[in-house]
N, C-alpha and C positions, 0 to 999 in steps of 0.2 A: 401897283401904277402898272402902265403901259412899258413894255420891252423896248428896250435901245434901238434903234436904229440911224445909224449916224446917214445921212442926208444926202450925204456924196456920196455913200457905198454899202445899199441897203441889203441887211447880211442878205442872205436868200441860201436856202436847197436849191443844188445844183442838178437836175437828171443829168442820163448821159447823153453824147452832144454825136454820136453815130454807132456807134458795135452793141447795141446796148439794149434791150425789146423798152418802149413807151407805152407810156398805155392808149384809149383813146380819152380824147374830151367830148364835151359837150355842146355846143352853139346857144346862144342862148334861143334862139327861135328855132327851135328843134334839134331831134340827135344828129347827129354829126361825127364820121369819123376822122381824129386829125390827129396827130404829134403833138405831144404833151413843147410848152414852148422851152426853150434853154438857157436859163439865164447864165449868167461869167461877171468876175469882176475883175477876168485879163487883163483892164487900162483902169486897175483904179478906181470902177465902176460900176453899178450892178445897170445888162447891154440885152437884152436879147443878144444868142452866140450868131442871128443867122445878120446882128445888123454891124456886128464886129469889125471893122477888118485887116485884122489876123488871126493867122496859120493858129488855132487855136481848138481845144477837143480836149473834152470835162466831162469825166464820169463823177456819178454820186458812189455817195457808200453804198447807198441802200444795193445801186447795181452792180458792183462789185461784192456785193453778197450770195448777187443772183449767179455771178459766177461762180464764188468759189476763192477767188484771188486770194493768195496767199502774199502779193509782198511786188515791189512795185519793176520786178522785173517782169514781171507776163504782163504789161504794160503794152512791150513793144511789139503782142502778136499781133495787135491791134489797130496798131496808131500809126501811121505813114513818117519814116524815116527817120524810124529812134531808133536803136538800139541798148538794152538796158541788159546787165550778167553780173553775175561776183565776179571780181579779180582773181586772178592766178592764183593758188596754193591758198584762197579765201571762200570764206560759208561768207561775210557781212558787208566787203569794203566791195563797194558800186563805181564802177566802169557802167560812163555813161557816155554814150555818141546822139547827137542829131545832127542832121543833115551832110552825116561827112567833119563831125566839128567835134571830139575831147578829147579826150586825155587816159591814158592806160595808167601810166606806172601813179601809185598811191605813193614816195614819197617826198619827204619834207624838202619843196624851192615846187615842189609843179601844182600846179592849180587846176581846176576842174575847168575842161570847156565847154561842157551844162553846169547851172546854175541848181541847184537845191536846197527847197526853203520848206521848212515849216515853221510850220504859221508864220509864214512873214519875215523870218529868222535864215538868215544866207548859212550855211553849212559851208568847214572851210574845207576840212579833211575830207574824204572819202572812207574812211573805215567809218563804221557801221554805219554807214548812212543807205545799206541796201533795205531800203523802211518794210516792217512786214506793215502789211496792211490790215489795224482795228481803231476803234473806234476811230475813224475818220468819216467827213462830210462829203469832203468832193475830196478828189487829187484833176490841175489843172495841168494841162504839158501845152506850154506856146512855143512853135520852131522858127526858128531863124534869129537874129541877138536880137538881145532888151535892155538896154539900158539907162531910157529916158524914163521908164517906169518901176524898174524895181531897187533894191537897195545896192546889189553888189553888179556887176556889170557880166556880162551875158554874150558870147560871141557863138555856142548853137543854137538855145539855148536852154529854155527855164524848165519846172515842172512845181511846184508847191501842192505841197498836203498838206491841207486843213483839217485837222482836228474838229471833232463835233461840240459846237459852243451849247454851255449848260443849259435844258430846261428849265420851267418857271415850275415843273410841277416833276414831282420826286420821282425821280425814273430810275430801275433798277434791272439790268438784263444780264442774260446769262447763253455761254454759247459753249460748245462742247465738240470737236470732232476728235471721229478715227478715222482711220485709214492705212493704205499701204504700208508699211517696215517699221507699224509700230509707233504711226507718229497718235499723237493726244496733243491735242492745241485745246487749253481751257481760259479763257477772259470769260473776267467778270469788270462790271460796267459799272456805277450808279453816281449818282447826284439827286440834291434835294436844296432846295430853297431856305435857308436859314432865317431868313426876314423878306420881308416885301423886292429889297437893294438888296441882296447875299444871298450868294448861292458859294454848294460846292461840291467836286466831284471828282471821282477816282476812275481807271482802269489798274485792271492788273492778268495781263498773260503770261502765261506758261507756254511755252513753245517743244516739244520735244518729239523725235520719231528719232530709231537705230536708225542702220545706215544701210545704202542703197548697196554696198558692197563689206566686204571687211580686210581686216589688215591683218595679213598672214603671219605675220614677224610679230606685231601685239597681242591678238587676240580682239581689239578693241573695234568697234564698228564705225565704221569709212563713212562719209555722207554723212553724217549721221544731223542731227540737231539739239542744240541743249542750251534753249534760250529763257530767260525772266527779265521781264520788263513791268514797269504801274509805271502810269505818267497820276498827276495831282494836278485838279488847277479849282482856280476860284474865280466868283465875278463882283467886282462891287456897281449896282448903275442906283449910283446917290439923286440923279435927275435922268431925268428925258435926256440929256444934252450929253451926260455923262457914262461911258464906259472902262473900265478899271477892271482888268483881263491878266492875273497869276495864276503862269503853269511851273509845273516844275516835271521834269523824267527824267529816268536809268535802267540804263539794261545791262545785261550781264547775259555773256554770250560764253559758257561751256562747252561747244562745240571740238572735237575734236581734230585735231590737222589733217588738211585736205590735202592730197597727193595726188601727183596727175601719175594717169597707166603709162605705161612701158608701151613702145610697139617696138619695139627692138629689141634680145637679148640682149643680159647686158655682155661688156667688151674681156674682161677678167676673173670677175667672180662667178657669172655658169650660171643666169639666172635665166628660166625662158620667160618667153611670150607668159602673161597667163592668159586665159579663159575667156576673162567677166575684167569688161573694161573700171568699172565702178572697184574691184579688188588695186591692193596694192602687197608689196614687201618692205615699203616705208617702215626706217627703225629707226628715224633721224630723234624721235623727240627721245627716245628714252636712249638710244645709243648716246647725245651728247650728253645727257642731264649726267650717266654712267663716268662721264670723261673727266666733267666734272663744271659742264658748261650748264645753265640755265635754260631749260627742255619747254617749260611753261608752255600752255598756249592757252589762253582770254583776253578778252576783251569785255575794257568796263567803261560807258560811256553814261554822260549825265549833263544835262544843260536847265536853264531858269530865262522865263521871259514875263517883262511884263510892257501892258501894251495899254496906252492910256488914247483913247479919244475922244476928241472935245465936241461940239457944238460948235460952234463959236455964231452961226446965224443959221437962217435957213438956206444959203448957199454956201456955208463954207463950214470945213470940218480940220482940225489939228491933230495931228496922230504923231502918236512919239512909242516906239518899240526899242525896245534894251532888252539885252542877250546877253547869258553869258555862256558857253560850252566848253565839257573840256572832254577826251574820251584815250582809254591806256592799252594800246594793247603790247603782248608776248604771244611769239606763235615761234614754230622753228617748219621753215622752208624747206621740204629734204626733196634737191635737186633732183636728185640721183634714185628717187622710189626709190629703197634699196636698204639693206641692213647694214651692209657696210658706209663709213660713215668716206665717201666718197668725196662728196659735195653737196653738201647741207652748211644749211645759213639763221641760230636764231639770232629771229629779232624781238625789237621796242619800240614800239611808234607812241609819239609822250603827243598828244595833239592841249591847244587850251586857247579861245579870241573869246573877243570881249564886245557887244557892237551896237553902236544907237547912232539910230531912224527918227530921223523928223519930216515928216511929212503933208502939206499943206493940200484940201484937196477943195477943189469946189466946183458948183453947176447950177449954170444961171439956163436962160429960155436960151440961145445958142452958144455961149460958154464952153469948157468943159475942161477943167486941168489940172491937175498935180506938180506939185514939184517939194523936190527935197534934197534932202543933208545925211550922206553919212558917211559914217565912223567904221573902220575895224581894226581891232590890235590883236592880230593872229600871232602865234606858237608853236611850228610843227618838227617838231626832235623825229629820228630816228637813229637808232643801231641795230650794226648786226656785222655778222662772223660771217664770210664766206673760209667754209674748213674743204681742204683737199687733204681727205685727209691719207690717200693713197696717196699724198706727193710729199713727199717729206719727212713729215705733217705742216702742211705750213696753210693756216690761216690769215686773212685781207679782214681787218680792222675797219668798219668802216660810221664814223659819228660827227653830225652832223644838225646846224639845229637854222633855223631860217626862219626869220622874226622879216611879220607883213606890217607894218602901221599904213595905214588906208582910208583918204577922204573924197568925197567928193560930192558933189551937189549937182542934179537933176532937173527937168522941166521936161513936160509933152504935154501941149494946150492943140483943143482941137476948139477950131470955129467954123457954123455953120453959116457958107456964103448963102445960099439958099435952104430952101424947106428939104431941099435932094441931096445937095454939091457939099463938102465937107472937106476942112484943111487942117493937118494938123504937122506944129512942129514942136522938133524936142532935140533936148541938146545932155552930154554930157560932162561934163569935165573930174578928171579923174586924177592925183598924188597917189604911186607908189612909192614908197620908200623897202627895200627889203636891204633884211642886212645876215647876214652870213657870220658863222664859227665850225669850221670843219678839221678834220684831222681824220685825216689817213695813215694806217699802220700795216706793217707784215711782220709776221711773229710766226716762230719756228716751235710749233703743238699744236693742239688741239684745243682749237681756242683763244680769247686773247683776254689779256685779265681783266675789260669790262664786264665778260660773260665768267668767270669765276677759275679761268685759267691764271694765277698768281708765278706759276711758274712757267707761263709764256716770256720767249728770247726775242726781243724788236729786232732784227732784219733790218728794217726800211723803214723811215718815215715815209711816205709817196703823196700825201697832203698835209699841211697846219697851216691855215689861212686863215685869218676873218676879213671880209669885206662884205661893201654899203657902196647900193644905187636908187637914184631916184628916177622912176618913171614918169608922164607927163604926158594926158592925148586928151581929144577930147573930141569926141562922137557924134555924130547929128541923127536924127532921123525926119526924113518927110512921109507925109501922109497923102493922100490926095479919095475920098470916097465917092459913090457916088450913087442912088437909090431910085433906081431907076419904078418899080413902084412898089407898092408893099410888098412883096414877096423876093425883090431880086433885089442884087447891091454886089461891085463892081467897085473893086478898088486898086488903085496903084502903090509904090512904096519903096524908098531907098533908106538901106538902113546899116550904121556900121557898129561891130564889137569888135569890141580890144581886149590886148590880156595881157599884161607885161611882164618885163623878162625874169629873169630871176639865179638863180645859183644853184648848179648840180651840184648833190653834195659827197656824189662819187665819183669826181673827175678826178685826176689824178693832178697836184700843178707843177710840181715838180713836170714832169715828163708834157707835160700839154699847158706853160703857162696861163692859155688865156683865161681857165675854167673860173681863173680869181677873177677879170670881167665881165661874168654870165654870158648870160645865152639874152637872145633881144626878144622885145614885146611881139608876139603874133598880129595881126590887124585880117579883119574881113569887111568886106565889100558883098551889101545883098542889093536886089534890085526882085522885086516881089510879082503880081498881077496874083489879081483875084477873083473869084464870084463865088456867090452864093447864092443862095433858091430855095425857094420853097415853091414844091408846083402836085399837081393832083386833088387840088382843092384845100391840100393843107395836109394831104397823106406822104409828103414825100416831097425829102430835102437833098439837096448836092454842093455844096462844098466844093469846087476848086481854089487848087493852088498853082501854080508858077514861079520858079525863080529860078536866079542866077547868084552865083556867090565866088568871089574874088579873094583867093585864103593865101596873104601873104606870109613868107616866114612863122610854118606850120610849124610849131614847136615838139621836136620829134625825139624823147628821146629812148636811151635802149645802156644794156654793157656788152661787151665782150669780152670773147677773154686774150691773155697778154703774156708770151714768151718774157718773163725781163731777165733770162741769163745763156737765151739764145741756145738752150741742148735743143728746142725743136720739140717741148711742153709743153704749154699751156700753164704755167703756176698763179695764175692771178685773174683779177678782172679789173677796167677803167671803167665807167661809164662814160655815154656819149652821149647830147644833145645836138639835135640838126634845128637849125632855122633852114626852113626842106624851100627854103624859093619862094615858086606858086606852087595851089593847084587855083582850078578850077573847076567846078562844082552845078551844076544842074539838074532840073528834075520837074515832074507832076506831079502832085499828090493830089487826093478826091478822098474823099468822105460823104454817105448817102447812106438813106433809109425810107422804108418804104414801109410801109401801114398799107396787107395786098388786104387785109379785110380785121372783123375784131376780136380774132383769134390772129393771123398771123402779120407777124413783119421778117423782113429780108436787110441786113447790114451790109455792107460794104467800106472799105477801106483797099486805097492802092495807094504805090507811090512808085515810079519808074528814075532814077538819077545816070547821071552821068558824069562822074568822079575822077578825074581824071589828074595824078602831079603832071602839072609842063614845064617846070624847071625842078632840076633837084642835083647841089653843084658839089662833085666827088673828087678831091685835091683839082681841084678848075675840072672839071668834065663832067657834062649833065649826062647822071645816069638817071633820066625820069623813067624813059622808058621797064626801068625794071623796079620800078619801083610803083606800088599800091595803095591810098584812101582807106586808110585802119577800120573794121566794121561798120563796112559801110557798102550792104546787099545793092547791087543795080535794081530789084526786082524784092516786091512785098504787095500782097494779095493776099485781102479778110473776107470773106463772107461767113456769116453768119447767118441760121433762121431761127427765128423765136415763137415758140405757136404755147399759147397764152389763155385755158379755159376755166370755167366756174365746177370744185371737187371738192366733196365733202365738208362743207360749210366756212370753202377757202377757193381758191387760187392756187390752179397748181401753172407750172415752167416750166415747160420743155424747150430746154438749148444747144444747139450740132450748133459747132464751129469747125471751119480750118485757114488755118497760117501758112502763105506760103514764103520764103525769105530766101535768094537768089546765094551764087556762092558771098563770103565774108572771109576776106583776106586781114589775118587777126595782128599783121603786126606789119609795118614800112614796107619791106619786102617779102612778096609773097614764099611764103613755103609747105609745102602741098598735104604734110603730114599732118600739120597741127590747124590747117585747116578748114575751113568744109565746106563743102559741094552743096550745091540748094536741097532743101529742104523741106515737108511742111511738116503741119500738128495738128490734131484732128483732136478736141476737147467736145464733150457733153456734159449740162448741169438737166437736176428736175427740183423740182424744188415747190413742196406746199407752203401756200401761207394764210394763216386762219384770218378769217374775212376782219376781226378784230386787232389783228397783225402784234398778237401776242405771242402766240407758236411758228418760229419756223422750220424746218422740215425739210432736208437737203442730203441729195448725192451728185458729186462730183468725180468725171474724169479725167484727167489731162495726159497730152503725150499717147491719145489710146493706140497707136500705130508704133508703139516703144521706138521708135525711131533715137540713131545715135548722135546726137546730134555736141561738134565739141566747142567750146566757148571759150576756149584761150592754152597755152601751152608754153614750155620753155625748150630752146632748142639750142642744144650744145651734145649734140652726137651726131649721130647720122641723119638722113633725111632733104641734106643738100643747107643744113640751118649755116647761116651769116659766122658762129665762129664756135671750137668747139671746150669743153673748161671738165676737165675730170675723167679717170680714165677706162671709165664704167658704160663708154655709150650714153649717154644722160638726153634723153629728147622725152619728156614727158605731155600728156594731153591729157583737159581735162574733158567733162561732160556732163552735159545740162542733167535736168531731174527726170527718170527713166518714168513708163506710165506706172502711175496712180490710178490712185478712187477714193475715193475721203466722204467718209458721211458725217453730217450736219443736225445736230439739233440746237435748236435758239429760243430761252422764252425771254419774255418780258412780261416786267411784276405793273 
């Protein structure tokens, strides 16, 4: 039977939009060089990227293979206005920013500003969300608010990770990678049709690596990787008008705890500054266990998805997406990076979500529309001890659960007024109910009873409350596009992003009663003008977007040390959330691709941003000139060169690319010791693929200049930190990977 194809959103393999090699095509009237057409489904229907009046970049799974991309953080090197990196003291918790909008804090109560979708399923929590790239059909990155086309409202943008559909023929693939620091990655994929209408498939991945450094206290690898994941799926096509897809995925990550590098000597124990930025003397994992506290470090995550597509007619498709996900994390944050217990925190994150989405998709001659209903029931819990071992010892325990029950209706309708002029109108109504159950207590002893210290003495209860609040919003979108000719489209748009308020589980309601009232929603109004053009007879393309965003009531979480007894030494901490008044973010983004000859192509991406806090009230005083928009470099530039030629009965592709990013402020207050100055990264790849595409052999070099790149940090000691905690001068910095080389072999049966 024929493969299922939703008439309103044809399933298509997507080529790379702007940063990877594109092959030549031949015109019907004779040979001609031209870039391949890039097709995306960013607006829930299949369209040529050059016709889509949205700032979107699409990368195919095959293009990512040629780059040797390992996880989605590498996308930030080639896509304008994007920051993707592991959260501090983690390996797989995602920190994502697009156009100055994101969220640093992984705690319960804080929703991400950039929406991440796995096969159209919104992932509500960042733990385990720094997805490794395998078994992927494509990744799309949409910049700017996305609420009228997708299930969950997104203030800054959306990242869509789409896994590969099952083939109607038996397909088996094996991939092995070996590289620097003992990297050994093994990925196996298999799928087969069971009958003419039913297919099954599975992928198994083992991703391991020794550490970039060593834990000099425990002897363990540091910055290592030990991850095992698998995914299984089934597809049923009872007729040409139906597609039922069931998928399940599971992840287990036993990577060792990550501790930051200490740029200053310890103040009491006399530990000097280490010579290698990837080494550590952190001993929290063993020390807290010795003290009777749970010191495990492991992440378990799993999820299931059931999607049903029904073609009601030649113009209309009804889609249902049901999903459940959960993850559980145990870890230890070693704030001091020392063997001694000065400032350590065992933590547990426990998250679960259920979502249901219905979409009605309509495509006719002049009308295109998507309408939907979305429901989310999510629970995010965290428990952690902040152990100050040399003060008392004193432990501040925080246990918090924040439940979210949200529903929304959304629609986006495009009407082609003429053959060249199209108007899109969209809107979204959302109701979010947040329910919080928070307890914070200060104990005398190494750890609280929750983490196993039954002898701990409760000194004070600093928070003990339950609260509930409902937030509602309507967010509109307007887009007007004009096709000047077959090669050029211009557009202008206005869209609004909104994120509900919530509760900070770290806040002390006895000291600051307003904590029980929760923090406010944030809103972003975005205006955008864009140009998409193809030129040089189809051998070049340029996409330009100019935008301005007015960002109101930014949700900025943080934590500061507090002196509870007035002796001049901070013996505890309290969470802070600031709805930081107003920021203005504007910029220009450029993406381009030029096919110079049959063998050479050049790729370009660039963004120039002006992100400025306009108002930040602190005790009634505007301190905006002392604040900065986080994780948003003013400049980004990417330049890639690709050479492809016939070689040994196959194709040989050589790639060399350079990526530059300007200064990065990690948090709202600039702190030079943990902030990253401007830097550049050079990567290179050499890949041979056989003519029948059965064999692929590649060699990939990353960060060839071995740049020191700071990704995050904790600042509770020297270096201009906003507050201090512990006695050991506790400032630590986390780094991106050093120079690595990886060899890959892949075989398709």
